[in-house]
N, C-alpha and C positions, 0 to 999 in steps of 0.2 A: 340727797344725803351723801352721795359719793363725793360731792364737792367739799364736804366737811371731813372727808377721810373715813367715812363709814363704808363698810363692805357688807352687802346683803348676802348671806350664805345660802339662802334658798329662795325660790320664787314661786312656790306652790304651797297649797295647804295640805300638810301631811300629819299634823298633830305633834310635830317635833317640839321639844323643849330644850333650853340651853341655860346653863348656869356659868356666869363669869364673876367670880368672887361673890359679891353681894347682890348682883343683878340677876334676876330670874326672868326669862322670857319664854313665850310660846308663839308659834307661828300663826295661830288661828284659833277660832273657837273650838276646833277639834282637839286642841292641846289643853283644854281647861282641866280635865281630870288629872292628867300627868303633871300639869303645873301646880295643882293643889297638893299633890303628893310630894313634889319637889320642894314646895314651900314649907310643908310640914317637916320634912327632913332637915331643911335649913334652919328652921326655928328650934328644933330639938338640939341640933348641933351647936347653935349659938347659946342656948341655955346651959348646956353641958360645959361649954368653954368658960362660962362665967363662974362656975363653982369650983 
């Protein structure tokens, strides 16, 4: 991935999530609950922006 210009910001499983514009990611299965909450917030934000 580094050859394509990507930089991995963590190398362990912490449950950390990250949002970059419309991309939502989690570092492992430990992030599933936080990622779900992040996705719900992003969906609500997108719906409000349309109205």
